[in-house]
C-alpha positions, 0 to 999 in steps of 0.5 A: 903555709907549709907543714912546718908552720901551720896557720894555727901556729901563725895566728897565735897572739904570742907569735903574731902580736904585731899583725893582730895590732895592725888588724885592730887599728885598721878595723878601728879606723874602719868603724870610725869611718863607718860611723861618720858615714852613718851620721852623714846619711842620718842627717840627710834623711832627717833634713828630708823628713823635716822638709816633707813635714813642713811642706805637708803643714803648708799644704794643709793650711793653704787648702783650708784657706782655699776652702774658707775663700769658697765659703766667703764667695758663697756668702757673697752670693746672698749679698748680691741676690735678695733671694737665692733659690734652690736651683740658683744654689745648685747651679752655683755649687755645680760651677765650683766643681768641688769634686775636682778642685776641692777634694774632701768637701762633703757638700756646701750648704746654707742654714737659715736662721729661724725664730722659734715662733716661725719654725712651723711656717718655715717648714711649710714654706720649704715643703712647698719648694719641692721637699715634701718630707722636710722636717727640722731635727732634732725636735724640741722647742728652742729660741732660734733654729738654724736648719739646713736649707740647701746642701749641694751636691744633692747626693743620697748621703747629703739629702739625709742632712736636710732640716738638721739643726746643727745649732742644737749640737754644742760642738756646732753651736760653739763654732757658729756663735764664734763665726756670728760674733767675729764675722769670719769663718770658724771650724768645728771640732771633731764630729761625725757628719750627719750624712755618714753611714755606719759602715763608712763612718769617718771623722769630719768637721764643718766650716761656718761662714756667717751671712748678714742682712745687707751688703757689709759685715756689721761693725758692732757685735750686737748688730752682727747678732741681730742682722744674722740671716744664717750660715753658709757651711762646708762639711768635710770628711777628713780622710778624703780631705787629707789623703790627697795631700799626704799621698802627694807630699809624704806618701811614706810618712806616718801622719796623724792629725789631732783636734787638739794641741796635744796627742790625745787618742780620742781627739785623733781626726786622721791617721795615714793607716800606718799606725801599726808602726807606732814604735818603729820610727826614726824621726818624729815631728809635731807642728800646730796648724791654726785655722778657723778658731781651731788648733790642730796638732800635726804629728809626722813620723818616719816609717821603714819604707821611708827609711828604706827609700832614704837609705844610702849604700855608702856606709856599707861600701865604707865597711866592706872596703875597710875590712878588705884593706884591714885583712890585706894588711893583716895578711902582709904582716902574717907573711913577714912573721911566718918568715921569721918563724920558719927560721926558728923551726929547724932549731927546735925540732930535735928538742921537741921530738926528744922531750915530749911528755907523753913518751920516753925517748932513748937513743942507744949506740951500736953497743946498746948503751944509752946515750940520751934519755928524754926529760919525760922519763921523770914525769912518767917513771918518776926517775930523773934522767941524770940519776938513771945509769946510762948503761944499765937499761936492762936493770929497769926492764922485766927479765921476761921482756928483755930478750924481745927488746934485745931482738928488736934492737938487733933487727933495727941495726940490720934494717936502718931507717925502717920503723919496726913493729911495736913491742910490749914491755914492763918497765920499773918506776921509782916505786918498783911498780911494773908499768905496761909500756909499748915501744918502737925501734928505728935506727938513725945511725947516719942522721946528724945529731942522732947517730944511734937507734931511737927507742920510743916508749909509750905508757899504757897504764892510763890507756888500760884504766880508760879501757876499764872505765869504758867497759864500766860505762858500757855495761853499768848505769853511771848514776846508781852503779847498777847494771844497765840495759845491755848488761842486764839483757846478757844476764837475763839471756844467760838465766833463761838458757840455764833455766831451760837446761835445768828446769829450775824456775827463775823470776823477772820483776819490772819495777816503776816508782810511783809519782817519781815524775812529780818529784823530779819536776817539782823538786828538781833533777838533783833530788830525783837523782838522790832518790834513784841512788837511794832506791838502788841501794834498797833494792840491792839489799833486798836480793841475794848476791847471785841475783841481778838488779839493773836500772833501765832508765828514768825510774824503771828498775828490773830485778832478776831472781836467778833461781826461785822455788816457785811463784810464792817465793818470788812473791815473798821477795816482791813483798819485801821490796814493797815494804822496803821501798814504801817509806818516806825519805829525807833528801836534802831539805825535802822529805818525800814519800814513794811507793813502787808498782811491780810486775812479775813474770816467771821463767820459763813458764811465761816465756823462754824468750828474754824480749818477751819476758821483758814485755810481759813483766812490763805489762804486769807492772802497768796492771799493778799501776791500774790496780792502785799502785804500790802492789805486785801483779803476776803476768797473765795471758789476758794482759796481752789482749788488754795491752793490744786493745789499749794500744788501739784505743790510744792510736784511735784517740791520737788519730782523732786529735790529728783529724780535729774530731773534738768539739766543745759544748757549753753549759751555762752558769747562773748567778743565783743573786741576780738570776742571770747567766754570767758564764759557761763551762766548756765540756770536751766531746769526741765526734766519733765516726761510729759511736757518735758524740762521746763524752770526755768521761769515756776517754779522758783517763786514757788521754791522761795515761798516754800523755795526749791530755797535753795536746787535748788541753791546748786544743780545748783552751784554744777553742774556748778562746775562739768561742769567747771572740764569737760571743763578743761579736754576738754582743755578749761581752761580759761572759766568761768561759770556764775550761777544765784542767787536769793535774798533768796539764797544769804541772807540765813545764810548758803550761804557762808558755802554752797558755800565754801563746794561746791568748796572744794568738787569739787576742782574748783578754785573760780575765774572760777565762776561768780555769777549773783546777782539780782538787788533786792539784793541792797534793803537788809541791806548794811552792811550785803551785804558788809560782804557777797559779800566781802567774795566772792570777796576776794576768787576770785569769779566774781560778776555780778549785773543782770537786771541792769537798771530795778527795783530799783537799789541803786547807793549808795549801788552799790558804796559800794559793790565789784561788777565786772560787770553789766548785762543790762536787755534784756528789753532795748536790745529788741527794739534796734535800732528801739526804740530811747528811748531804745537806749538812755537808753542803752547808758546811762546805759553803760556810767553809768557802765563805770563811776562806773568802771564796765564791761558791759554785754548785754543779749538777743542779737538776731540781728546783728543790736543790736550787732552793736549798743552795740559794738559802745556804748562800751559794752564789753560782750554780749550773746543771741540767735544771738550767740547761744541758751542755749546748753546741755553739749555735744552740748556746747563742740562741739560749743566751739571746732568749735569756737576754730577752727574758731579763729585758 
């Protein structure tokens, strides 16, 4: 492409409509061919899948038939020999070599029919044959027995089945009776073989073949029942039976076999260990396999491995080829269109130059008279070119600027073809207003179609307005219109310098709105912005015109009193700000209340460095927050030491969190009605390298203020979930673990996302978790809490309101939230029963909780008298040192085992 016709111009639909149409048609044909090739590949893959599935069914049926023939031959052994001995049976089975020719058979055996009165003599006879420990099991009196007499090969696993009377098991009896009455081989349903070991247990089944007296099968059912001598049988381990078949015929199919004609989870006999791909398959086929009186459902599905092996590159080849051909056709069409556009460029070039809307273009002859004015003159000056007198250009130019323009015109004539430096001039518009413009002169006297001096004038009015707006954005806060950090630093530096010269005092205030983050997070940023604008107006009204108010960011404001008589005067202004800002304000549909914490540094007494003064005022503000908020604090030197100590503590806490130095201890919680442990509460502990095990009360406030409580809370929740899994493995599957939450954790926007991620990664059921919510949470926005706690409650989490009765608990809010229980604050429990006020308050709290249909939990129970009172008052659950101190993981398991033994 040349610079005359750019690629962007060429690709515009208005210019290249035909080329785009060609590309679209070619791509559509490519997609059709691609879809057709995909259908062909899918049909071939489906045919391959069905072939393997049918071959698998045939192989299973053939193998079952072969095993039936083995049993028929084994039964024939009894027909040709009056008495088959144990050695004969062993020799016969060894000759069959079942491990080689009949994989899956656990063993081939014989059960003898024994009448109920003959069982004792039968056992004695078998023991005399070399099995001194032989015993018929299960024990019990029955009309007839069918204990296992022979079972080969005689492995350690098979010897455990000697004497087992399968006829006493309904699953076996049904198959044995069917074989007896029909004279044919019959299979049992899904069973676990007696020989199975717990660590290697798998599904199995048995095939029974009847053995009758005589050399033929009786024709009458009554004779078959009376002449029955016993059964030869084969025990099968389904995995061993099927793995060889599946691995040979369909190694990349997901194969399931159910002992039913429908897919029932409990009837699953065999799975090819690809079950994790349940929802990731392309084709599925179900077939029924009937043999030995049983019907199996054979279910086959494709896997990603099968699809990969069956994949075909032809659809991709079709796509690539089609796209390449489409692009070639598109490029050819563009080349044809480009040729046509180049022919149009030269014709419109002159017009495009002279009629630009951003500049006014004039052409002057040698005498300086106007030959041409571009139409943009009307857009910029509001004067139609046809109504502007051509010779009278001087009348539109400011008199002071005309000589400079005339000089540039003469210079352009003397230097043809050269672009002269830009000159500035004021030009009158249609309203008589002078507009700032800049222009450049270029003489083109010998250029055809021009033949004059070209003057290009550009309007600078909007540029200067934009520069003024940039200045405002650079030095003023766009939301409140107050000075921003940069401008305030300049003003502060100026006041500090003046104060140093004159000795006059000045004051710097650092202000932070209390609870602004909660308002911003719960009611939205729009409401937060309205509040900041309102506060900015209040602050401006509290100070003099020569003072400065600025917003540093977020909810942080600073006030600079340029001159004050002293600290008392600064305190007076600060108190006025406190009174003005401490009120409730309606913002849209919401009414919110705010307060402010103010830190105050004096100039030049505290420092003569602007940066240090900002730091000191900030420290004083944090001290105001620590003193309960909504107050004023002057900077003192001790605050520097406290800030340094606080920073070290925060760094130490953060490093401990990175180093995984926190553990959970667990205090059991008892059901006072059933007198048993129903759960535990998790307490966070810091394994300090020097101070040992540190309780949460010594660092939790620092974690809250520094924001580390979010990471600590996630870590505690994850450890509690891991402990739940440990308790399940230890056999305590019904215990719940309670985890303490802070208001900052729960109101964090990512809390629900974090909670779901933790329970998903750990695999813990949400119903095994209890969350202890602080009572201060009820002061948050009720609609947000309903959505948050409702989501937790819907997935099964047990919600407890902690410290019930202490602090400010809104009963109206409690009724609207999906709480399950309340925990009585230990302040009330501590003085029971010696303080009548404590007992009365505790009774009232329990009664109130019952009225709200909430379970009551008492914490801090330490004496039998307290426990007795709580039981009589109707308290359902309790915990405390009376039952157990908080325990580590190992001690907790030991405690729970002892409690379980005591209950049993």
